N, C-alpha and C positions, 0 to 999 in steps of 0.2 A: 422268812421269806425262804421257802424251800425249792432250791433247783433239783427239781427231779428230771434223770438224763431220760431220754425217751429208750425205749428197748433197741441193742444191739442189731442190726442188719448183716443178716449174714448172706454172704453173697456166695453164688456155687455155680457151674457149669451148666445149662441147658442139657436136658437130656440126647444122646445122639441118635443120628438116625443116618440108616445106614442104605443106599440103595441098592438093591442085589440086582444085579445084571446079567449074569450066568444063571441058569438051572441048577442046582443043586446036585452034584455028582457027576456033571459033564464038563470035561476040560476043554479048554475053546481049543480054537482047530490052529494049526501052524498055517502061518503065513509066509511063503517065501519071499515074497515081496519086500517084508520087512523081519527077516531071519537073518542077526547079524552073523552067525557061522555060515550060512547058506552065501551072503555078500564077499564073507571074506574069501571062502573059498574060489568063487567066481574070481575076483581079483588076484588070486593067486594064480589060476590058471590061466589068465590074461600077462600075467607079469612072465610067467616060466613060457610060455610062446614067445615073447617079445624079447626072452635071453637078460631081461635084465638083472637075473639073479645068477650069472656066469660071471666068475670073476678071474681074471687072469691072475697068476702069481709071478713076479717080474723079481729078479733081484734087487736088493737095497742098495742103493749107490749115493750115500751121504756126502753130501759137501762141505760137513761138521769138523773135520779134521783136517782140510783143507783152509779155512776159512782161521779155524783157533790157530793155525800156523803163522797165516796172512797176514794176523793181530798181534800174535804173542812176541815173534820174534824183532819186527822193526819197534815195536812200545820197548821191550825189554833191553832193546840194543840201543834206543837214545836215553833212554834212561841211565844206563849203563856208561854209556857215553860221556854224557852230562855228570854222573860222578866219577868217571876219572879225570876227566876235565876240571874239576872244581874241587878236590880233592886233598886241595889247599885251603880252602874253607869249609870247616866241619858242619855248620851248615846246611850246604849244600848238597855235601857226602851225607848226611843222615837222611837229609829228602828227597834224594833220588834213590837210595838206599831204601828207606819206605815206600816209595812209589813202586820199585821192583817188586816187593813182597807184595802188594795192597794190588798192582796189576795181574800177577801172575795167578795168586790164589784168587781174585776176583774172576776173571776171566778163566780160569777153569772150573770154577763153580756151576758159574751162567751156561758155560759152552757144555761141559760133561754132564751136571746132574741136573739144571733147570730146564732147559732147551730139550724139545725133542728132534728128531733126525729129521732134516728136510733135504 
């Protein structure tokens, strides 16, 4: 029994057929109804008439400094008082001192380096 393989099939894409819409050498007409640049210019003219692009420069008054001190002073004051009152207990003294450092560094980092002016 000889197993003879059938001839291999070669698959190809069919030939491309393009439909020619425009006559050769003639550019299509520019329609202002679908011209993006004309639409953008019309939108810009309407915005300028409405005064949307007018901006007012006013001085920046940030509440960040006030809020920083309103949180910093009571929290460090409370932890300092806790350290002072618990100075006989080493665990309380070290924990309160570490709390002061963490609150000071963390609050400073968040308020001045992470947050924007508000």
